[in-house]
C-alpha positions, 0 to 999 in steps of 0.5 A: 304200543311199542314205540311212540309212533306205532299202535298195535290194537290187540282188542279189535275182537273184544274191545276194551274201555277205560272206566270213565268211558264204560260209565257213559256207555252204561248211561247210553245203554239205559237210553237204548229203550227210548231210542228205538230202530223203528221207522214210524218212532224215528219219523215222529221223532224228528217231526217233533224235534223240527216242527215240520212234517214233509220229509220229501219224496217217499222213495227213501221209505223202502231204503230205510226200512231195508236198513233197519231190518239189516241192523236188526240182523246185527249180532251183539248189537249193544245199547250204545250202538242202538242209541248211536244208530238211532240218533244217526238216523234221526239227523238224516230225517231231520235233514230231509225235513229241513231241506224240503222246507228250505225248498219250499221257502226258496224254490229258486234253489232248484234254479241254480246251476252247478259248475261241473264239480272236481271229484276225488275217487280213490279207496282210503288210504290211497291219498284222497284225504290228503289230497282233499284237505290240500286243495280245500286249504286254497280258497278256489273250491267249495268244500264241505266241513264235517260239521255241515256234512252232518248238519247241512241245514239249520233248524228253524230257530237256529238260522243265523244264530252265532256261533253256529249251534251246529258246529258247538255240537260237532265239537262235543261229538268229536270229543266224544268220538276221540274219547271212545276211539282214541286211535281212529284219528291215526287212521282218519283224522276228524275235527269240526272243521275238517273238510269231509266227503259228501257220502253223509249227504248221500245218507240223507237220500238213505242210499249211501256206501256210509251205511255199509261202513257203519255196520256189517249190513249184507242185507242192505249192501245187496239191496244197495248194489242192486238198484240204480243210485241216480235218484241218490246223486240227483238228490246230492245235487239238490243239496249241494245247490241248497248248500251254496244258497246258504253259505256260497261257494262257486264250485264243489270239490268232492270226494268218496270212494263210493264214486268209483263204482258209480262213475256212470251215474256221477257223469250223468248227474253232473255233466262235464265233471272232472274226476281225479283217480288215486291209486296205491297198491290195494293190499295195504289199503284193504288191510288198513281199510279193514282195521279201521272198520273193525275198530270203529265197530266197537261203537255198536257190537260186542264182540266184533267178528273181525275175521267175518268183516274182513272177509266181506270187505274183500269181497266188497272191495273187489266189486268196487275195484272191478266196476272201476276197471269196467267204467274208468273210461266213462270219464275221458282223458280230458276230464280225468287223471289218474295219480299214483300214491307214490307220485303224489307223496313225492311232489304234492304241490305238483299234483295240485297244480296238475288238478288245477290245470285239468279243472281249468282253474287258475292257481293263483299266488294266494292259492299256492301259498295256502296249500303250501301252508297246509302242507307244512303243519300236516306232515304225513304220519305227524300223528302216528300209525296203526300197525295192520297185517293180513294175519289179524284178519286170517287173510293171506297177502298173496291171495289178496294179490291175486284178488286185485290182479286186474286193477293192479294190471290197469293202473299200478303197472 
């Protein structure tokens, strides 16, 4: 680090940890033999921890098997990484059990009508998180705090308990994440109550782009891209109904980059959906995203093949942006808007007003004040920034600009 605001990561390929964190990692490594990445073992443990045994529709089983096989392909997968993946997979299975049980006890959940959600769709670093949190600061929309996205449905013995044990567990998880990856929050701030993406809910269907960001899994990526995502989005809609039933809410505000390549599915599953597209020069965006992905890879592997991961993600982003160029007009002008990053930064509240107008929502004085208060405490770059460059990953900026040329021509000229 050469100054107080810019961090230069020199351990992306061979991560280093403090002695205190290494002790924790050693303890996790010792737990790896009891944390198998095995479908039968995971299902048995999920059932034992919830007292339930109905995981809902069985279509997810093949997807889980493909992902587990892909994880076994990851080179350098270490003990702490095995424990982390085991815990995440276990939680997604528990979420399925808990949702199925909730639906059995309250079948009326299926009859809840979802209002057309407002969806923010853009690559990371294009202003999506800032816009999401800005709009979520007002009481207008129902949003998903981080703790709820990870554990959307309470365990049978914890329903109604205050303080909610799910929040307490997330407090501990965030503290651990910040200790192991102290610079992650400079790239993507995460707190227990931070408004989060529904990509976590899609993971409960075991069909989510989240899996690609957690590990370099080409076998899973190819499988995901070859399959219609309608069933996963329908499962997402069902979960949104259940969450409204449990904690209220009138109209959902959603956000995920994965929607960029799923616009026909999004439009079919959520009729009338309103989509806010965010745009920014894709070259620095791609470099920033790759930096974040290679930095988080220390959670599960050593060493980290950063040039290999970078090349893979350039291909992946190219596919995603090509799909956006192809399908952008699926969501017509009456239900969508394109927002350039620089325009958003120049007048954030004006962009919020445009979203309200597009969605047909009334921007009350209370909502405006809440968003202004959010902006006052969340100035851009207040936590600092992480330096990125094409050279870090063996890439060439000119080649990247050519690669993403059709997207730039469509949305940024």
